[in-house]
C-alpha positions as CSV (number, residue, x, y, z in Angstrom):
1,A,114.4,45.5,88.4
2,Q,118.0,44.5,87.6
3,N,119.4,47.8,89.0
4,P,119.6,48.0,92.8
5,N,119.2,51.8,92.6
6,A,116.8,53.8,90.6
7,E,116.8,57.5,89.9
8,F,113.6,59.4,89.9
9,D,113.4,63.2,89.5
10,G,116.9,63.7,91.0
11,L,116.3,61.4,94.1
12,I,118.2,58.2,94.6
13,I,115.9,55.4,95.9
14,G,117.6,52.3,97.2
15,N,116.0,48.9,97.5
16,L,118.5,47.6,100.1
17,W,117.3,47.8,103.7
18,Q,120.7,48.7,105.1
19,E,120.7,51.9,103.0
20,I,117.5,53.3,104.7
21,V,116.8,51.4,107.9
22,P,119.1,51.8,111.0
23,V,119.2,49.5,114.0
24,E,117.8,51.9,116.6
25,L,117.5,51.1,120.3
26,T,115.0,53.6,121.7
27,S,114.9,52.5,125.4
28,F,116.6,50.1,127.8
29,V,115.3,50.0,131.4
30,G,115.7,47.8,134.5
31,S,113.5,47.4,137.5
32,V,113.7,45.4,140.7
33,N,110.9,43.1,141.8
34,G,111.9,41.4,145.0
35,N,115.2,39.5,144.2
36,S,114.7,39.6,140.4
37,V,115.6,42.3,137.9
38,N,113.3,42.9,134.9
39,L,115.0,44.2,131.8
40,N,112.8,45.8,129.1
41,W,113.9,47.5,125.9
42,T,112.4,48.6,122.6
43,T,113.7,49.3,119.1
44,A,112.2,51.6,116.5
45,T,113.8,49.9,113.5
46,E,115.9,46.8,113.0
47,I,118.1,45.4,110.2
48,N,119.6,41.9,110.0
49,N,119.0,41.6,113.7
50,S,119.6,38.0,115.0
51,G,119.0,39.1,118.6
52,F,120.3,40.4,121.9
53,N,122.8,38.9,124.4
54,D,121.8,40.0,127.9
55,E,125.0,40.7,129.8
56,K,125.6,41.4,133.5
57,K,128.4,42.6,135.7
58,S,128.5,42.8,139.5
59,T,131.0,43.8,142.2
60,I,132.4,40.2,142.2
61,S,132.3,39.4,138.5
62,D,133.1,40.9,135.1
63,W,130.7,41.2,132.2
64,H,129.2,37.8,131.2
65,K,126.2,36.5,129.2
66,I,123.1,35.6,131.2
67,G,120.6,35.1,128.4
68,F,119.6,35.6,124.7
69,V,116.5,37.1,123.2
70,S,115.8,36.6,119.5
71,G,115.4,39.7,117.3
72,N,113.0,40.3,114.5
73,G,115.4,40.4,111.6
74,T,114.6,43.4,109.5
75,T,111.6,45.6,110.3
76,T,110.5,49.2,110.5
77,E,107.9,48.4,113.2
78,K,108.5,49.2,116.9
79,Q,109.5,46.0,118.8
80,S,109.5,45.4,122.5
81,Y,111.6,42.9,124.4
82,S,112.1,41.7,128.0
83,Y,114.3,39.4,130.1
84,T,114.2,38.6,133.8
85,D,117.3,37.9,135.9
86,R,116.1,35.9,138.9
87,N,117.3,34.8,142.4
88,L,119.7,37.6,143.0
89,A,121.5,38.4,146.2
90,E,121.3,42.0,147.5
91,G,123.9,44.2,145.8
92,K,124.7,46.4,142.8
93,Y,124.4,45.0,139.2
94,N,125.1,46.5,135.8
95,Y,123.4,45.3,132.7
96,R,123.9,45.9,128.9
97,L,122.7,44.5,125.6
98,R,125.0,43.0,122.9
99,Q,122.9,43.3,119.7
100,V,124.1,40.7,117.3
101,D,123.5,40.6,113.5
102,F,123.1,37.4,111.5
103,D,126.5,38.0,110.0
104,G,128.1,38.0,113.5
105,S,128.7,41.7,113.8
106,F,127.6,43.3,117.1
107,E,127.1,46.5,119.0
108,Y,126.8,47.2,122.7
109,S,124.1,49.4,124.3
110,S,124.8,51.8,127.1
111,A,124.9,50.0,130.5
112,I,122.4,50.6,133.2
113,E,122.9,50.1,137.0
114,V,120.4,48.4,139.3
115,L,120.6,48.1,143.1
116,V,118.8,45.0,144.5
117,V,117.6,46.0,148.0
118,T,114.4,46.3,149.9
119,P,113.9,50.0,150.0
120,D,112.4,51.6,153.1
121,K,111.8,55.0,151.7
122,F,111.1,56.9,148.4
123,Q,114.3,58.1,146.8
124,L,115.3,59.7,143.6
125,V,119.0,59.2,142.8
126,Q,121.3,61.6,141.1
127,N,121.7,60.6,137.4
128,F,124.8,58.8,136.2
129,R,126.6,60.1,134.2
130,N,126.3,63.7,134.9
131,P,127.1,65.8,132.8
132,L,125.5,63.5,130.2
133,N,126.2,63.3,126.4
134,P,123.7,62.2,125.3
135,T,122.5,59.3,127.5
136,T,122.3,58.8,131.3
137,S,120.8,56.5,133.8
138,I,118.2,57.6,136.4
139,S,117.3,55.4,139.3
140,F,114.6,55.7,141.9
141,S,113.4,53.5,144.9
142,L,109.8,52.7,145.9
143,P,109.0,51.3,149.4
144,Q,105.6,50.3,148.1
145,A,104.0,49.7,144.7
146,G,101.9,52.5,143.1
147,N,101.5,54.9,140.2
148,V,104.7,56.7,139.3
149,K,105.6,59.6,137.0
150,L,109.2,60.5,136.1
151,A,109.6,63.3,133.7
152,V,112.3,65.7,132.4
153,Y,111.7,69.5,132.3
154,N,113.6,72.5,131.0
155,L,114.3,75.5,133.3
156,L,111.1,77.1,132.1
157,G,109.2,74.3,133.7
158,Q,108.1,72.8,130.3
159,E,108.0,69.0,130.2
160,V,110.4,67.8,127.4
161,Q,110.2,64.0,128.0
162,T,108.2,61.5,130.0
163,L,110.3,58.6,131.1
164,V,107.8,56.7,133.3
165,N,104.1,57.1,133.7
166,G,102.3,54.2,135.1
167,F,102.2,51.5,137.8
168,K,105.5,50.2,139.3
169,E,106.2,47.5,141.8
170,Q,108.1,48.0,145.0
171,G,111.8,48.1,144.5
172,T,114.5,50.1,142.8
173,H,114.1,51.0,139.2
174,S,116.5,52.4,136.6
175,V,115.6,54.3,133.4
176,T,117.8,55.3,130.5
177,F,117.3,58.9,129.3
178,E,118.2,59.8,125.7
179,A,118.8,63.5,125.2
180,K,120.2,63.4,121.6
181,N,117.4,65.7,120.4
182,L,117.8,68.3,123.1
183,N,120.1,71.3,123.3
184,S,123.0,71.6,125.8
185,G,122.0,73.1,129.2
186,I,120.6,72.3,132.6
187,Y,117.5,70.2,132.9
188,L,115.3,69.0,135.9
189,Y,113.9,65.6,136.4
190,K,111.0,65.0,138.8
191,L,109.7,61.9,140.5
192,E,106.1,61.8,141.7
193,A,104.8,58.6,143.5
194,N,102.1,58.1,146.2
195,G,102.3,61.7,147.4
196,F,106.1,61.8,147.3
197,S,107.8,64.3,145.0
198,S,111.5,64.9,144.4
199,V,113.4,67.0,141.8
200,R,117.1,66.9,140.8
201,K,119.2,68.7,138.3
202,M,121.3,67.3,135.4
203,T,123.5,68.9,132.8
204,L,123.6,68.1,129.1
205,L,126.9,68.8,127.3
206,K,127.3,68.1,123.6
């Protein structure tokens, strides 16, 4: 009990969380509901996590803090978080998370881009960045609320990841796609919503 590490049958077992539990952000998505943007993100594991600064940038302002959501310290349980940015004028906005530890150290997430407009048609936008390595942002617009499926496929037509599968409000939505477990190559992503269907290509280069 006095030794922070114990050796058992050739395996080193640590009793310090930071040796075995990474801080892992598994998703970060934004969706438009009228003149508000709803930000949602999840973590698989956390260590020493004080919380998240929500940051925004627009065409007329640089990155700045708009809110703070408390973290869950150290945990191996999946955690879900949300923040709503309200009363926005029409335009393009970028959002990112600044995850802050209790000791003051921090790390930024990838940024997502959200367009606040009232869409008049279904649209699936080309992913940004493309080629991707290994994350990219995919946006789509819905002129009416309904059930939506957005999934990624390989060139054999096999589904490799479901990004959205459920009810979404009218507006423009943005999803972050993590491809760290996939091989380099060309992939397809398909949007299905209220009888509308659209497919686009993206390239993964590692």
